[in-house]
C-alpha positions as CSV (number, residue, x, y, z in Angstrom):
1,M,83.9,24.7,98.2
2,G,84.8,28.3,98.9
3,L,82.6,31.4,99.1
4,Y,83.3,32.4,95.5
5,S,82.4,29.0,94.1
6,A,79.4,28.5,96.3
7,L,77.8,32.0,96.0
8,T,79.6,34.5,93.8
9,R,80.2,32.4,90.7
10,P,76.7,31.1,90.4
11,M,75.4,34.7,90.7
12,L,77.9,36.0,88.1
13,F,77.2,33.1,85.7
14,R,73.5,34.2,85.6
15,F,74.7,37.1,83.5
16,P,76.1,36.9,79.9
17,P,79.9,36.5,80.0
18,E,80.8,40.1,79.1
19,A,78.3,41.5,81.6
20,A,79.7,39.3,84.3
21,H,83.2,40.3,83.4
22,R,82.3,44.0,83.8
23,L,80.9,43.4,87.2
24,G,84.1,41.7,88.2
25,D,86.1,44.6,86.7
26,Y,84.2,47.1,88.9
27,A,84.8,45.0,92.0
28,L,88.6,44.8,91.3
29,R,88.8,48.5,90.9
30,I,88.0,49.0,94.6
31,S,91.7,49.2,95.5
32,P,91.2,49.9,99.3
33,L,89.2,46.7,99.6
34,W,91.8,44.4,98.1
35,S,94.7,46.2,99.8
36,A,93.0,45.6,103.1
37,L,92.4,41.9,102.2
38,Q,95.9,41.4,101.0
39,P,97.2,39.8,104.2
40,F,94.4,37.2,104.0
41,L,94.6,36.5,100.3
42,A,98.2,36.8,99.3
43,T,101.0,34.3,100.2
44,R,104.5,35.7,100.8
45,D,107.4,33.4,101.0
46,E,111.0,34.0,99.9
47,R,111.1,30.6,98.3
48,L,108.6,31.6,95.7
49,K,110.6,34.5,94.5
50,T,110.9,34.3,90.7
51,T,113.2,36.0,88.1
52,V,112.0,36.3,84.5
53,A,114.3,38.0,82.0
54,G,115.9,40.0,84.8
55,L,112.6,40.9,86.4
56,T,112.0,39.8,90.0
57,F,108.5,38.9,91.1
58,P,107.4,37.6,94.5
59,N,105.9,34.5,93.0
60,P,105.7,32.8,89.6
61,V,101.9,33.1,89.1
62,G,100.8,35.9,86.9
63,V,97.7,37.2,85.1
64,A,97.5,36.7,81.3
65,A,96.6,39.6,79.0
66,G,92.9,39.9,78.2
67,L,91.5,40.0,81.7
68,D,92.2,43.8,82.2
69,K,92.2,45.0,78.6
70,D,92.4,48.7,79.5
71,C,94.8,48.5,82.5
72,Q,92.1,49.6,84.9
73,F,92.4,47.2,87.9
74,L,95.9,45.8,87.7
75,P,96.8,46.8,91.3
76,G,93.8,44.9,92.6
77,L,95.1,41.7,90.9
78,L,98.5,42.2,92.5
79,D,96.9,42.7,96.0
80,I,95.1,39.4,95.9
81,G,98.3,37.6,95.4
82,F,99.4,37.4,91.8
83,G,103.2,37.8,91.4
84,F,102.7,39.9,88.3
85,A,99.9,41.0,86.0
86,T,99.7,41.7,82.2
87,G,97.4,44.5,81.0
88,G,96.0,44.8,77.5
89,T,96.1,43.8,74.8
90,V,96.5,47.5,73.9
91,T,96.2,48.8,70.3
92,R,97.1,52.2,69.1
93,D,93.5,53.2,68.3
94,P,90.3,52.3,70.2
95,R,88.6,49.2,68.7
96,P,85.1,47.9,69.1
97,G,86.2,44.3,68.7
98,N,84.2,41.6,66.8
99,A,80.4,41.2,66.6
100,R,78.5,39.6,69.4
101,P,78.1,36.9,70.6
102,R,81.8,36.7,71.0
103,V,82.3,34.9,74.4
104,I,80.9,31.5,75.4
105,R,81.4,29.7,78.7
106,E,81.7,26.0,78.8
107,P,81.5,25.2,82.6
108,R,81.6,21.5,82.3
109,R,85.0,21.8,80.7
110,R,86.1,24.8,82.8
111,A,86.7,26.6,79.5
112,L,86.0,29.7,77.6
113,L,85.6,30.4,73.8
114,N,86.3,34.0,72.8
115,A,86.3,35.9,69.6
116,L,86.7,39.3,71.1
117,G,89.1,40.8,68.6
118,F,91.0,43.3,70.8
119,P,88.1,45.5,72.0
120,G,89.6,48.4,74.0
121,N,89.9,52.1,74.6
122,G,93.2,52.4,72.8
123,L,96.7,53.6,73.6
124,D,95.9,57.0,75.0
125,A,93.5,55.6,77.7
126,A,95.9,52.8,78.7
127,E,98.8,55.2,79.0
128,Q,96.8,57.5,81.2
129,K,95.9,54.6,83.5
130,L,99.4,53.3,83.8
131,R,100.8,56.8,84.5
132,G,98.6,56.9,87.6
133,L,100.2,53.8,89.2
134,S,102.9,53.7,91.9
135,D,106.4,52.6,91.1
136,D,105.9,49.5,93.3
137,H,102.9,48.4,91.2
138,R,104.6,49.2,87.9
139,S,107.6,46.9,88.9
140,R,105.2,44.0,88.7
141,I,103.1,45.0,85.7
142,M,103.6,44.1,82.1
143,V,101.5,45.3,79.1
144,S,100.5,43.4,76.0
145,V,100.5,45.4,72.7
146,S,99.5,44.5,69.2
147,G,98.4,45.8,65.8
148,T,98.7,44.9,62.1
149,E,101.3,47.5,61.3
150,I,104.9,47.6,62.7
151,A,104.6,51.3,63.1
152,D,101.4,51.1,65.2
153,I,102.9,48.4,67.5
154,G,106.1,50.4,67.7
155,E,104.2,53.5,69.0
156,C,102.4,51.4,71.6
157,H,105.8,50.0,72.7
158,R,107.5,53.4,72.8
159,R,104.8,55.1,74.9
160,L,104.0,52.3,77.3
161,Q,107.5,50.8,77.9
162,P,108.6,53.5,80.4
163,L,105.5,52.8,82.5
164,V,105.8,49.0,83.0
165,A,108.3,46.3,83.9
166,G,108.1,44.6,80.5
167,V,106.2,44.5,77.2
168,E,104.5,41.5,75.6
169,V,103.9,41.6,71.9
170,N,100.8,39.6,70.9
171,V,101.1,38.4,67.3
172,S,99.1,35.3,67.8
173,S,95.5,36.1,68.7
174,P,93.3,33.8,66.6
175,N,90.5,36.4,66.8
176,T,92.1,39.4,65.1
177,A,92.4,39.8,61.3
178,G,95.8,40.7,60.0
179,L,98.0,39.3,62.7
180,R,98.9,36.2,60.7
181,M,101.4,38.2,58.6
182,F,103.7,38.0,61.7
183,H,103.7,34.2,61.6
184,E,106.1,34.6,58.7
185,P,109.6,34.5,60.3
186,D,110.9,37.4,58.2
187,N,108.0,39.7,59.2
188,L,108.3,38.7,62.8
189,R,112.0,39.3,62.8
190,R,111.6,42.8,61.3
191,L,109.0,43.6,64.0
192,V,111.1,42.3,66.9
193,E,114.3,44.0,65.6
194,T,112.3,47.3,65.4
195,L,111.2,47.0,69.0
196,V,114.6,45.8,70.3
197,A,116.2,48.9,68.8
198,A,114.1,51.0,71.2
199,R,114.0,48.6,74.1
200,D,114.9,49.5,77.7
201,R,112.6,46.9,79.3
202,P,112.4,43.1,78.7
203,L,110.5,42.3,75.6
204,F,108.4,39.1,75.2
205,V,106.7,37.6,72.1
206,K,103.5,35.6,72.6
207,L,103.4,32.6,70.3
208,P,100.4,30.7,68.8
209,P,99.8,27.1,70.1
210,W,100.6,24.0,68.1
211,R,99.3,20.4,68.0
212,T,100.5,18.9,64.7
213,Q,104.0,18.5,63.4
214,E,103.4,21.1,60.7
215,E,102.1,23.6,63.2
216,R,105.1,22.8,65.5
217,D,107.6,23.5,62.7
218,E,105.9,26.8,61.9
219,M,105.8,28.0,65.5
220,I,109.3,26.9,66.4
221,G,110.4,28.9,63.3
222,M,108.6,31.9,64.8
223,A,110.3,31.3,68.2
224,R,113.7,31.1,66.5
225,A,113.1,34.3,64.5
226,A,112.0,36.2,67.6
227,A,115.0,34.9,69.6
228,D,117.5,35.7,66.8
229,A,116.1,39.2,66.6
230,G,116.8,39.8,70.3
231,T,113.6,39.2,72.2
232,D,114.2,38.5,75.9
233,G,111.4,36.0,76.3
234,L,108.5,34.1,74.8
235,V,105.0,33.4,76.1
236,V,103.9,29.9,75.3
237,A,101.1,30.1,74.1
238,N,97.9,31.8,73.1
239,T,94.4,30.3,72.9
240,R,93.7,27.4,70.6
241,P,91.9,28.4,67.4
242,V,88.6,26.6,67.0
243,E,85.6,26.8,64.7
244,D,82.2,27.3,66.5
245,A,78.9,28.5,64.9
246,R,77.8,29.9,68.3
247,L,80.2,32.8,67.8
248,A,79.1,35.5,65.5
249,V,82.3,35.3,63.5
250,G,82.2,31.5,63.4
251,R,85.6,31.0,65.0
252,G,87.5,31.9,68.1
253,G,90.1,30.9,70.7
254,L,89.6,28.1,73.3
255,S,91.1,28.7,76.7
256,G,91.0,26.9,80.1
257,A,91.3,23.3,81.2
258,P,91.3,21.6,77.7
259,L,94.7,23.2,77.1
260,T,96.3,21.8,80.3
261,D,98.2,18.9,78.8
262,D,99.3,20.9,75.7
263,T,101.2,23.6,77.5
264,P,103.9,21.6,79.2
265,R,104.6,19.8,75.9
266,M,105.0,23.2,74.1
267,V,107.2,24.6,76.8
268,T,109.4,21.5,76.6
269,D,109.6,21.9,72.8
270,V,110.8,25.5,72.9
271,R,113.2,24.9,75.8
272,R,114.8,22.1,73.9
273,E,115.1,24.0,70.7
274,L,116.3,27.4,72.1
275,G,118.2,26.3,75.2
276,P,118.4,27.8,78.7
277,E,119.0,31.4,77.9
278,I,115.6,32.7,76.9
279,A,112.9,33.3,79.4
280,L,109.7,31.3,78.9
281,I,106.3,32.2,80.4
282,A,103.8,29.3,80.2
283,C,100.2,30.2,79.4
284,G,97.3,27.9,78.7
285,G,95.1,25.8,81.0
286,V,96.9,26.9,84.1
287,G,94.7,26.4,87.1
288,S,96.2,24.1,89.7
289,T,99.4,24.0,91.8
290,E,100.4,20.7,90.3
291,H,100.1,22.2,86.8
292,V,102.3,25.1,87.8
293,W,104.9,22.8,89.2
294,R,104.8,20.7,86.1
295,L,105.3,23.7,83.9
296,L,108.3,25.0,85.9
297,E,109.8,21.5,85.7
298,A,109.3,21.6,81.9
299,G,111.4,24.8,81.7
300,A,109.0,27.7,82.3
301,S,110.3,30.7,84.1
302,A,106.8,31.7,85.3
303,V,103.1,31.1,84.3
304,Q,100.1,33.2,83.4
305,L,96.4,32.3,83.9
306,Y,93.1,33.9,83.0
307,T,90.2,31.4,82.6
308,A,90.8,29.6,85.9
309,F,90.4,32.9,87.6
310,I,87.0,33.3,86.1
311,Y,86.0,29.9,87.5
312,D,87.8,30.0,90.9
313,G,87.9,33.7,91.9
314,P,90.2,35.9,93.9
315,G,91.3,33.2,96.3
316,L,93.1,31.3,93.5
317,P,96.6,32.8,93.4
318,G,97.0,32.6,97.1
319,R,95.9,29.0,97.2
320,I,98.3,28.0,94.4
321,N,101.2,29.8,96.1
322,R,100.4,28.3,99.5
323,D,100.4,24.8,97.9
324,L,103.6,25.6,96.1
325,V,105.3,26.3,99.4
326,R,104.0,22.9,100.7
327,M,105.4,21.2,97.6
328,I,108.8,22.8,98.1
329,E,108.8,21.6,101.7
330,N,107.7,18.1,100.7
331,A,110.4,18.0,98.0
332,G,113.0,19.0,100.5
333,T,114.4,21.7,98.3
334,D,115.2,25.4,98.8
335,G,112.9,26.7,96.2
336,L,110.9,26.1,93.0
337,P,112.0,23.7,90.2
338,A,115.0,24.6,88.2
339,G,113.0,25.7,85.2
340,V,112.7,29.1,86.8
341,S,115.6,31.2,85.8
C-alpha cells in the first residue's frame, strides 16, 4: 500500500466528496512541486508513444473530463505522468450545477455516483486559464465542451480550439437536462457538421454507454452519424445512468470499477462497426495496467480515467505506464497492442 492509499486518501475521505476534490485541486495547482517530482512519478519510454487522430502523446493514459472542470491544474496532471489531460466540461456561461448532494462515494466498489450537472466558471474563465499555458502543455491538453444549443457549443469550440490540441464534445452526460436532443442522429450530425466546418484541431464526440441491444442500436447510430459528419474520433463512453435516491435529483452517473467489463465490449462494438480509420478513446472503469492493455487490444487508440485517480492518487499514471513497459517486454513486441493507431 502506497503513501496515498495509507495516509492521504483516508484523510481526504473524511471530507465530503466535493470538499475533498477542492483540496486535491489546490494541491495539483502547485506546479513547481509536481514539476520537481516529475522524474520520480512519470514514466518515459519511447515504446509508450501514442498517436490519436494525428496527435502524439508520450503514453496512452489520459485524464477524463470532469476532474479539472475549469482548466486550473492541467499542467500538474501532465507532470505526474499522464500522457494527456482533458479539461472541462466547459459551457458558454457559468453554471451552478445541480442541487446537493450530487456526489457519492462507494469505496467498496471503487466507484463514484455523480449528478453534478456541469458546474463551472464558464467559457471566459476557461479561455483565460488555457491562454496562460505553455505551448508544450497545450500540445497534450484537450478540452471538453457542451451545451444545449449548437450555437453555444460552437462558440466554446471556436474560442478554445486554438488553445488546445483537440476538442471533445460531450453530448452524453446523464446529469444535464437538454443533452438528449443530440442522441438523435440528425441533430448530432448537424452539430458535428457545424463544428467540422470550423475545425483546425482534431474533434472527438463522447458517446453514452450501452448495455442492452436497444441502447446499442441507438448509440451505434450516434457513432455513425458523428463519423459521417466528419468527427476525427469518439470517446467510448460516458458514465452509466443510474437512479439513486441519495442524490438530490434522484439520478446520476456511475463511474469507476463497476464499468470495467463494459468498456472493452463497447470499444469492440464501435471498432467493428466503423472500421480502423476513426480514433477511439476508451473511458470507463480504467484503473489497472491489465485493463489498459485489454482496451488497446480491443481497438482503443488511448484511454482516459478519472475515478481510479480519486482512489489511487498521483502515483497511478506512472505505475500503469511502468507496468505497460513490462508487458511490452514480456510480450516480446516493440510497442503497445495494435489497437493504438
